[in-house]
C-alpha positions, 0 to 999 in steps of 0.5 A, a space after each residue: 522515527 526520523 529526525 530531520 532539519 529541512 531546507 538546509 543546503 549541505 556542502 554536498 548539495 543535499 538539502 536537509 539533515 536526516 537521521 533514521 532510526 535503525 532496527 534495535 536502536 533506542 531513542 536516546 542513541 538516535 537523538 545523540 546521533 542526530 546531535 552529533 551530525 548537527 555538530 559535524 555539519 556546523 549548523 549551530 555555529 552558522 545560526 549563531 553567526 547569522 543571528 546578527 548582521 555583520 557589516 563587511 570590512 573595507 580593504 583599509 580595515 582588513 589591512 589595519 587588522 593584518 598590520 595589528 596581527 603582525 605587530 602582536 605576533 612579533 611582540 609575543 615572539 620577542 617576549 617568548 624569546 626573552 623568557 
């Protein structure tokens, strides 16, 4: 018994994700190993990100987000210092 996902470009250049059943292995262990490999390959995370279209940020938006992050970090550091 073999479980696989087709047409997935892996980082190592291989297509697909394949898990073959070894001798003496039960189906439950095979399925859990397959799920573990899917989690390790971050397939579900990629699919969830591709679920909706996300417009690319402009340079101004990226710059503004960086400024806000810096301000929030400074504020948290001051609050931690005061405690």
